[in-house]
C-alpha positions in Angstrom: 7.1 -0.5 -37.3 3.5 -1.6 -37.4 1.4 -0.6 -40.5 -0.7 2.7 -39.7 -3.4 0.4 -40.4 -6.1 -0.8 -38.1 -7.2 -4.3 -38.9 -9.7 -7.3 -37.9 -8.2 -10.9 -38.0 -11.4 -13.2 -38.2 -9.5 -16.6 -38.6 -9.6 -18.8 -35.5 -5.6 -18.2 -35.4 -5.3 -14.5 -35.2 -2.3 -12.9 -35.9 -0.3 -11.7 -33.3 -1.0 -8.6 -31.5 1.7 -6.1 -30.9 3.1 -7.3 -34.3 0.4 -6.4 -36.9 -2.7 -4.4 -35.8 -6.4 -6.2 -36.6 -8.1 -5.7 -39.7 -11.4 -3.9 -39.9 -14.2 -5.3 -41.4 -11.7 -7.7 -43.2 -13.0 -10.2 -45.8 -13.0 -13.8 -44.0 -9.8 -15.7 -45.0 -9.7 -19.6 -45.6 -9.4 -21.7 -43.1 -6.0 -21.5 -40.9 -3.9 -24.4 -39.9 -1.7 -24.9 -37.3 1.1 -25.5 -39.5 0.6 -21.7 -41.3 0.2 -20.3 -38.1 3.6 -21.4 -37.3 5.2 -19.4 -40.4 3.7 -16.4 -39.2 5.2 -13.2 -40.5 4.7 -9.7 -39.8 4.9 -8.6 -43.2 2.9 -11.4 -44.8 0.1 -10.6 -42.3 -0.3 -6.8 -42.8 -0.6 -7.4 -46.7 -3.0 -10.5 -46.1 -5.6 -7.9 -45.2 -7.0 -4.9 -46.8 -7.9 -1.8 -44.4 -11.5 -0.2 -44.2 -12.0 3.5 -43.5 -15.5 3.4 -44.1 -15.7 1.3 -40.7 -14.6 4.4 -39.0 -16.9 7.2 -37.6 -16.4 10.2 -36.0 -18.9 13.0 -34.7 -17.4 15.5 -36.8 -14.5 16.6 -39.0 -12.6 19.9 -39.2 -13.1 19.6 -43.1 -13.9 17.0 -45.8 -10.0 16.2 -46.0 -9.8 15.2 -42.3 -12.6 12.7 -42.2 -12.4 9.6 -39.6 -11.3 7.4 -42.1 -7.8 8.8 -42.2 -7.0 6.8 -39.2 -7.2 3.5 -41.3 -6.1 4.1 -44.5 -2.4 3.2 -44.3 -0.8 6.4 -44.4 1.2 8.2 -42.3 0.7 11.9 -43.3 -3.3 11.8 -43.1 -5.1 12.7 -40.2 -8.7 12.8 -38.8 -9.3 16.2 -37.1 -12.4 16.9 -35.3 -14.5 19.9 -35.1 -13.5 22.3 -32.3 -15.8 21.0 -29.3 -14.3 18.8 -26.2 -16.6 16.4 -26.5 -16.1 14.8 -30.1 -15.4 11.4 -30.7 -14.2 8.7 -32.9 -15.3 5.0 -33.2 -14.0 2.0 -34.8 -16.3 -0.9 -35.9 -14.3 -4.3 -35.9 -17.0 -6.0 -37.7 -17.1 -9.0 -35.3 -16.7 -9.2 -31.4 -13.0 -9.6 -30.4 -11.0 -9.7 -27.3 -8.9 -6.7 -27.4 -5.6 -6.6 -25.6 -4.1 -3.2 -26.8 -5.1 0.2 -28.5 -3.0 2.6 -29.5 -3.4 5.9 -30.4 -0.8 8.3 -32.6 -1.8 12.1 -31.8 -1.3 14.9 -34.1 -0.2 18.1 -32.3 -3.9 18.8 -31.6 -4.2 16.2 -28.6 -6.4 15.1 -26.3 -5.8 16.4 -22.9 -8.7 14.2 -21.3 -10.6 11.6 -22.9 -11.4 8.1 -22.2 -11.2 4.8 -24.5 -14.1 2.7 -24.4 -15.5 -0.7 -25.8 -19.0 -1.9 -26.7 -20.5 -4.9 -28.1 -24.0 -2.8 -29.6 -22.3 0.4 -30.4 -24.9 1.8 -27.5 -23.7 0.6 -24.5 -20.2 1.7 -23.3 -17.5 0.6 -21.3 -14.5 2.6 -20.5 -11.1 0.7 -20.3 -8.5 3.3 -20.3 -9.0 7.2 -19.0 -6.5 10.0 -19.2 -6.6 13.3 -17.0 -2.8 14.5 -18.1 -2.6 13.6 -21.7 0.6 15.4 -23.7 0.0 13.8 -27.1 2.4 11.5 -28.8 2.0 8.0 -29.3 -0.1 6.2 -26.5 -0.5 2.7 -25.9 -3.1 1.4 -23.5 -2.9 -2.2 -22.6 -6.1 -3.9 -21.3 -4.7 -6.7 -19.0 -6.1 -7.5 -16.9 -9.4 -5.9 -17.6 -12.1 -8.0 -19.6 -12.1 -5.6 -22.8 -14.4 -7.7 -25.5 -16.6 -6.1 -28.1 -17.4 -5.1 -31.8 -16.5 -1.3 -31.2 -13.8 0.9 -29.6 -14.3 4.7 -29.5 -11.9 7.4 -28.0 -14.3 10.0 -26.6 -12.8 13.6 -25.9 -13.0 15.4 -22.5 -11.2 18.1 -23.0 -8.9 19.4 -25.6 -5.1 20.1 -25.2 -5.0 22.7 -27.5 -7.6 25.2 -29.1 -8.2 23.1 -32.0 -9.8 20.1 -32.2 -8.4 16.4 -31.8 -6.4 15.1 -34.4 -5.3 11.4 -34.6 -3.0 9.9 -37.3 -4.0 6.5 -36.0 -6.3 4.6 -34.0 -5.0 1.0 -34.2 -6.9 -1.7 -32.5 -5.0 -5.6 -31.5 -7.0 -8.5 -30.7 -8.9 -11.4 -32.0 -11.9 -13.8 -31.5 -11.9 -16.3 -28.6 -11.8 -19.7 -29.6 -15.3 -21.2 -29.1 -16.0 -24.4 -27.7 -14.9 -27.3 -29.7 -15.7 -31.0 -30.0 -12.7 -31.7 -32.3 -9.2 -31.4 -31.4 -8.6 -27.4 -31.4 -6.4 -24.3 -29.9 -8.7 -23.4 -26.8 -6.6 -21.2 -25.2 -6.6 -19.0 -28.3 -7.6 -15.2 -27.3 -8.7 -16.4 -23.9 -8.0 -15.0 -20.8 -4.2 -15.3 -19.6 -3.0 -15.0 -15.9 0.2 -15.2 -14.2 2.0 -13.7 -11.0 5.0 -11.3 -11.1 5.4 -10.0 -15.1 8.1 -7.3 -16.4 5.8 -4.5 -17.7 2.5 -3.6 -19.5 3.9 -4.7 -22.9 4.9 -8.2 -21.8 2.1 -9.0 -19.7 0.6 -12.5 -19.6 -2.6 -11.2 -22.0 0.2 -11.9 -25.0 0.5 -15.9 -24.7 -2.7 -16.5 -26.3 -2.6 -14.0 -29.5 -1.9 -16.2 -31.9 1.5 -15.2 -32.9 5.3 -15.7 -32.9 8.1 -14.9 -35.0 9.6 -17.5 -37.1 13.4 -17.0 -35.6 12.1 -17.2 -32.2 14.2 -14.2 -31.5 12.1 -11.2 -32.4 10.7 -8.9 -30.0 7.2 -9.7 -30.8 4.5 -9.9 -28.5 5.2 -12.1 -25.5 4.8 -12.4 -21.7 8.0 -12.1 -19.6 7.9 -12.9 -16.1 10.5 -10.4 -13.2 13.7 -12.2 -12.7 12.6 -14.8 -10.2 12.8 -18.6 -10.7 9.4 -19.3 -9.0 7.0 -17.8 -11.8 4.2 -19.1 -13.8 1.4 -18.0 -16.3 -1.6 -19.8 -17.7 -4.9 -19.6 -19.5 -8.6 -19.9 -18.5 -10.2 -22.4 -21.4 -13.6 -21.2 -20.2 -15.0 -24.6 -19.4 -13.7 -28.2 -18.5 -11.7 -29.4 -21.6 -9.7 -32.8 -22.5 -6.2 -31.6 -23.2 -4.0 -33.9 -25.4 -1.1 -31.4 -26.0 0.6 -28.5 -25.6 2.9 -26.0 -27.8 5.1 -23.5 -26.1 6.6 -20.9 -28.2 9.8 -19.8 -26.1 11.9 -16.4 -26.5 15.6 -16.9 -25.8 14.7 -16.7 -21.7 13.0 -20.1 -21.8 12.4 -22.3 -18.9 15.5 -25.0 -18.2 12.7 -26.7 -16.0 9.2 -26.4 -15.2 5.7 -28.4 -14.9 2.5 -28.0 -17.0 -0.2 -28.2 -14.6 -4.2 -28.0 -14.7 -6.8 -26.8 -12.4 -10.7 -27.3 -12.1 -10.9 -24.2 -9.9 -7.7 -21.9 -10.7 -6.4 -23.1 -6.9 -5.9 -26.7 -6.9 -3.6 -28.0 -9.2 -2.4 -31.2 -10.5 1.1 -31.8 -12.5 0.6 -33.6 -15.7 3.8 -32.8 -17.4 7.6 -32.5 -16.5 10.5 -32.4 -18.5 12.8 -35.8 -17.9 16.2 -35.4 -16.4 17.9 -35.6 -20.0 15.9 -32.8 -21.3 17.0 -30.3 -18.2 20.5 -31.5 -18.7 20.6 -30.3 -22.1 18.7 -27.2 -21.7 20.6 -26.2 -18.4 23.8 -26.8 -20.8 22.9 -24.4 -23.8 24.4 -21.3 -22.3 24.8 -18.6 -24.9 25.3 -14.5 -24.7 21.6 -12.8 -24.8 22.7 -11.5 -28.4 23.4 -15.2 -29.8 20.7 -17.3 -27.9 17.3 -18.0 -29.6 14.3 -19.6 -28.2 12.9 -23.0 -28.7 9.3 -24.8 -29.4 8.1 -27.6 -27.1 5.4 -29.7 -28.2 4.2 -31.5 -25.1 2.0 -34.6 -25.8 0.3 -36.1 -23.2 0.7 -39.8 -22.7 -2.7 -39.7 -20.7 -5.1 -37.0 -21.7 -5.8 -34.4 -18.8 -9.0 -32.5 -18.0 -9.5 -29.3 -16.3 -10.6 -25.5 -17.3 -7.1 -23.8 -16.4 -3.7 -24.6 -17.5 -0.5 -23.2 -16.7 3.2 -23.2 -16.9 5.0 -23.2 -13.5 8.6 -22.1 -14.0 11.3 -24.4 -11.7 14.7 -23.0 -13.4 15.7 -20.3 -15.8 18.0 -20.1 -18.6 21.4 -18.9 -18.0 23.5 -16.8 -20.4 26.9 -15.6 -20.9 26.8 -11.9 -20.1 29.2 -11.2 -21.0 31.4 -14.3 -21.2 32.7 -16.2 -19.3 30.3 -14.2 -16.4 26.5 -16.2 -16.6 23.2 -14.1 -15.9 19.7 -15.5 -15.7 16.8 -13.2 -16.6 12.9 -13.8 -16.2 11.1 -16.2 -18.2 9.6 -15.2 -21.9 6.8 -17.1 -23.6 5.4 -15.7 -26.9 2.7 -18.2 -27.3 0.9 -21.1 -25.2 -1.3 -22.8 -27.2 -3.5 -25.9 -25.7 -4.8 -28.5 -28.0 -7.8 -30.4 -27.2 -11.6 -30.6 -26.8 -14.2 -28.7 -24.6 -13.5 -25.0 -23.6 -15.8 -22.0 -24.1 -15.7 -18.6 -25.5 -17.1 -17.3 -22.6 -14.3 -17.3 -20.6 -13.6 -13.8 -19.3 -11.5 -11.6 -16.8 -12.9 -11.0 -13.5 -14.1 -7.5 -12.8 -11.5 -5.7 -10.8 -12.3 -4.7 -6.9 -14.3 -1.5 -6.5 -13.9 1.3 -3.9 -16.0 0.1 -0.8 -19.0 1.9 0.6 -19.2 3.6 4.4 -17.5 5.9 6.3 -13.7 5.9 7.3 -12.8 5.4 11.3 -9.6 5.5 12.8 -8.2 2.4 13.1 -4.5 3.4 14.1 -3.2 6.7 15.6 -0.1 7.9 17.9 0.0 11.4 18.8 3.7 10.6 20.9 2.2 12.0 24.0 4.0 9.3 26.4 7.4 9.5 28.0 8.9 7.5 24.8 8.3 5.4 21.7 5.0 3.3 21.9 6.6 -0.5 21.2 3.2 -1.9 21.1 2.7 0.1 17.7 5.9 0.7 16.5 9.2 -1.6 15.9 12.8 -0.1 15.7 14.8 -1.2 12.8 18.5 -1.3 13.1 21.0 -2.0 10.4 22.2 -5.4 10.1 19.5 -6.6 12.2 16.0 -6.0 10.9 17.6 -4.6 7.3 20.8 -4.1 5.7 22.2 -1.2 3.7 20.1 0.2 1.1 20.3 2.9 -1.6 23.9 3.7 -1.0 22.8 5.5 2.1 25.6 6.5 4.6 23.6 6.0 8.2 23.3 3.0 10.2 19.8 2.7 11.9 20.3 2.1 15.6 17.8 1.6 18.6 19.1 4.8 20.7 17.1 7.5 22.4 19.8 9.9 21.0 18.1 9.0 17.4 14.8 7.6 18.4 12.7 9.6 21.2 9.6 11.2 22.2 10.2 15.0 22.8 7.3 17.9 23.4 4.7 15.5 22.4 6.3 14.7 18.9 8.4 11.8 17.8 12.1 12.8 16.9 14.4 10.9 14.5 18.0 12.5 15.1 21.0 12.0 13.0 24.3 11.9 14.5 27.8 11.8 13.4 31.0 9.9 15.3 33.7 9.1 12.4 34.2 5.1 12.7 32.0 4.6 15.9 29.0 2.6 14.8 29.8 -1.1 14.1 27.1 -3.1 12.4 27.0 -6.9 11.0 27.3 -4.6 7.8 29.9 -2.8 8.5 31.4 0.2 10.3 29.2 3.8 9.9 30.2 7.2 10.5 26.5 8.3 10.9 23.4 6.9 13.0 19.6 7.8 12.6 16.5 6.4 13.6 13.7 4.1 11.4 10.8 2.8 12.8 7.6 0.9 11.3 4.4 -0.8 12.2 5.4 -4.2 10.5 4.2 -7.1 12.7 2.0 -4.3 14.9 -0.3 -3.0 12.3 -0.1 -4.0 8.7 -3.5 -3.0 6.5 -5.0 -3.0 3.3 -6.7 0.1 2.0 -7.2 3.1 3.8 -6.4 6.7 4.3 -2.9 7.1 6.2 -1.3 10.8 7.2 0.8 12.1 9.3 1.8 15.9 10.4 5.5 16.3 10.0 8.5 18.9 10.1 11.7 18.1 8.2 15.3 19.4 8.1 16.3 21.3 5.3 20.0 20.4 3.9 21.6 19.0 0.8 21.2 15.0 1.5 18.9 15.0 4.4 16.6 12.5 3.4 13.5 12.0 5.4 10.5 9.8 4.6 7.3 8.9 5.1 6.0 5.6 3.3 5.0 2.1 3.2 6.0 -1.4 2.1 4.3 -4.5 1.1 4.2 -6.7 3.8 5.8 -9.8 1.7 8.8 -7.4 0.7 10.9 -10.2 2.8 9.3 -13.0 1.1 11.9 -14.2 -1.5 9.4 -15.3 -4.0 8.1 -11.8 -4.2 10.8 -9.0 -2.6 11.1 -5.5 -4.0 9.5 -4.0 -6.1 7.2 -7.1 -6.5 5.9 -6.2 -2.9 4.8 -2.9 -4.0 6.0 0.7 -2.3 4.2 3.7 -1.2 6.2 7.1 -0.7 3.7 9.3 0.7 6.2 12.0 1.1 10.0 12.2 0.6 12.5 15.1 0.8 16.0 15.1 0.3 17.0 18.4 1.6 15.4 21.2 -0.6 13.1 23.3 1.4 10.6 24.6 -1.5 9.3 20.7 -2.3 8.5 17.0 -1.6 7.9 14.5 -4.1 5.5 11.3 -3.6 5.7 8.0 -5.9 4.9 4.5 -6.5 7.0 1.5 -7.1 6.3 -1.8 -8.7 7.1 -4.1 -11.0 7.9 -2.1 -14.2 7.7 1.3 -12.2 10.5 1.4 -9.8 13.4 3.5 -8.9 14.0 6.1 -11.3 11.2 4.7 -13.4 8.7 5.3 -10.7 5.4 6.9 -10.8 5.9 10.0 -9.0 5.3 14.0 -8.5 6.9 16.8 -7.1 4.9 19.3 -5.2 6.0 22.8 -4.5 4.3 24.1 -1.1 2.1 27.3 -2.1 2.6 30.9 -0.8 6.5 30.5 0.2 5.7 27.6 2.4 8.8 25.2 3.4 9.6 21.8 4.5 11.1 22.9 7.8 7.4 24.2 8.5 4.5 21.9 9.9 2.5 20.2 7.1 0.4 17.2 6.8 1.5 14.6 4.3 -1.3 11.8 3.4 -2.3 9.1 0.6 -6.0 7.7 0.0 -5.3 3.9 -0.8 -8.4 2.2 -2.6 -8.4 -0.5 -4.8 -8.8 1.7 -7.6 -5.9 3.6 -7.1 -3.9 6.4 -5.0 -4.7 9.8 -4.1 -1.4 11.4 -2.4 -2.1 15.1 -0.6 -0.3 17.6 0.8 -2.4 19.8 3.8 -5.5 18.4 2.1 -4.2 19.5 -1.1 -4.1 17.1 -4.0 -0.7 16.5 -5.4 -0.8 13.1 -7.4 -3.6 10.8 -8.5 -2.5 7.3 -10.1 -5.4 5.1 -11.2 -5.2 1.3 -11.1 -6.9 1.4 -14.4 -3.9 3.5 -16.0 -1.0 2.4 -14.2 -1.8 -1.6 -15.5 -2.7 -0.1 -18.8 0.8 1.5 -19.3 3.2 0.3 -16.8 2.9 -2.8 -14.9 1.0 -4.6 -12.4 -0.8 -3.5 -9.4 0.6 -4.7 -6.6 -1.3 -2.7 -3.9 -4.3 -5.1 -3.0 -2.4 -6.7 -0.2 -1.1 -5.7 3.3 1.7 -3.0 3.7 3.2 -1.2 7.1 3.9 2.6 7.6 7.7 3.7 7.7 9.0 6.6 9.3 12.9 7.2 9.1 15.4 10.0 8.2 18.3 8.8 6.1 21.3 10.7 5.0 22.4 10.7 1.1 22.4 8.0 -1.2 21.1 7.6 -4.6 18.1 9.8 -4.7 19.5 12.7 -3.2 22.7 12.6 -5.3 20.8 12.1 -8.4 19.8 15.7 -7.5 23.0 17.2 -5.9 25.5 15.5 -7.6 27.8 15.3 -4.7 29.8 12.6 -4.2 32.6 13.5 -1.7 33.1 13.2 1.1 29.7 10.7 1.3 27.4 10.0 -1.9 24.6 12.8 -1.8 26.2 14.4 1.4 28.4 17.4 1.0 30.6 18.7 3.7 28.7 21.4 4.7 25.7 18.7 5.9 28.3 16.7 7.4 29.5 19.8 9.3 25.5 20.5 10.3 24.8 16.9 11.4 28.1 17.1 13.5 26.8 20.1 15.2 23.7 18.4 16.4 20.0 19.3 15.5 19.6 17.6 12.5 15.9 15.8 13.1 12.3 15.1 11.4 9.4 15.5 14.0 6.4 13.8 13.6 3.3 15.3 15.3 1.2 12.3 15.0 0.2 9.4 12.5 -3.5 8.3 11.6 -4.6 5.5 9.6 -8.7 5.4 8.7 -10.4 2.6 7.2 -13.9 2.0 5.8 
C-alpha cells in the first residue's frame, strides 16, 4: 500500500498519482528524462523524497503528542488530533502549485461527520472541491475529476464532529503534479494537464489519470489509469492549453488495450482530424494476441507522426477492443485501459484548466407538464404505453408482460390505475409466453426534459414481490453507444411490497444495480405505502434531492458523486416512467423467494389471481425554472 507520507513532486515528470503520494516541500531532484520516467517504480519513488511534517499546520491540537505533522511523518500509528471544536482545521502546504487529482484521508475513531476539502493558491482564498455531510470515518478517497483543483495549499475544514472528541487523522495524502508549461523544445506537453473522455468505469479510473506521469514497469499492475466502460466507441484525450506542434505520442496501455484506434487532434475540442491509425498488419497482430486476463499484459505504443500535427486537443478514439479468454476457449471483451498518454512536441500552456461545472439556474419554478387523469382514458398525447416485445424486452427477471389493455392501464376515480392480472400461459409476446400482465407508461417522445422538480401522488399495493415504481431514464438509453447505465436512471420511488418503506436511488457508470447510490425511507407516525403519499425529486445541475411528502429522504450532490463513485450522467434529457412489476431481482434480493416465481411467492400469485393488485396515481407534475 502507499506510504502514509504525503509527498510533492516538483519534477517535470511527476511520479504516478495513486501509486505514491506527492511530497511536501521536497527538495527539487535533478532533471528527469523520458527513460527515467519509463523506469518508474513505486518503491523507488517513495524513497526518493523526504516527508516534511513541518509543512502541515492546524487550528489546534489536543496535546503536544498529537500535532499536525503526524499526518505526514510516515508512521501509521501516529495521528493528529484537534482540539474539541467543530470548526477545527488542518492544512497541507505543498510547496508549489500543482494540479491535484486525489486526496486521501485516513481517519482515527474520532472522525468528521461533516467537513469540507478545500484548495488555495495563496493560503487565504479557498475553493471547496469535496463536501461530506454524512461521514462515517475510515479511509476516504476524494477524486477531483472533472473539477479544476489547482493550488499550493489543501485544507480539511471541519463542520461537525462525529464524536464528542475532536477530529483525528492518521494520514492526509495529496496526489498530483505540476502541469507542463509552454515549451519551445520537445517536451511531454500533456503532463498533469486536464484530460477528458466519455464514459469511464468509476471515479478511480477517470481520464485524469492518463496524464499523471506514471505507469508500472510490467504494464500489468493496478496503478493509476483510465478505464472506459465496456463499449468499443470510447475516447480519452488531453487539453494541451494552447495550439501545439505535435511530433509523437507514447501510449502506455494496461492489458485491456485497443486493437484498433485513431489518434485525432482538434483546435476547438469539437471538430477532429485523424493523424494516425495502426496499419492493417498491426491491427491483425494485436487482434491475434488473445490471452486470459491473468496472463495478459499491456503494451507501449510509440507513435511518430510522418508529418507533425498542430492542435490544442489530442485524443485516442477506440475502434476495437482487445479480446480475452475468459476462461478458454470462451472470449470476452472489456473496456479500454490506459496508464499514460504522452504528447511530445512544442507549444502548450500550463494555463489549461477544466471548465467550471454548471450551476443551478435562478428563477422560480413553473409547471411544464401535468396530468391529473380526470379524462375518460389515458391521455396518449402525454403518455406512451410500453409493451413487452415491442417497446422493450424482459428486464430484471420480472414475471409480467407489459400490455396495452384497459384491464391493466385505465383511468378510474380521477386516477391512473396500473393493475396486474394472472392467467397461466395466456400472454404470448415476441419475448415468450407470460403468466402475468401489467401496465407501464412513460413520457418518452412526448415530454423529455433536463432538470426540474418531478412529483407524483401515489397509493401502492403491499405484498411480497409487488414492485411499483416512479422513475426516470436518460432519453439516450436506446442508443447502443450509450445504453444503460451510461444513460442514467433516477428512481424517485420504488416499493417491493413492504408496507413501511420505499427507496430512492441513482444509477450510472460506477454506481448501478446493487451498487446504486440509494436510500430507504420509512414513513413516520405509522404511515404505510398503501396510503396516499407524494414522492418527488428536485433535479439540478448540482445534485438530486428526493422527498416523500415534502420530507427530504435522500440528497446526492454531483460533486460527491463524481468524487467517490463515477461520472455524473444527468445533464441531458430524461423521461418519466410509471409501472407495476411483479417479482424480479430487487424483490428477490429481499424476500429470497425463488418459487413459484423469482421474488414472487405463491401467496402473492393468489392475490393477483383474485384481482385488485394495482398502483394508483392521482397526479404527476414536472416543474422547471
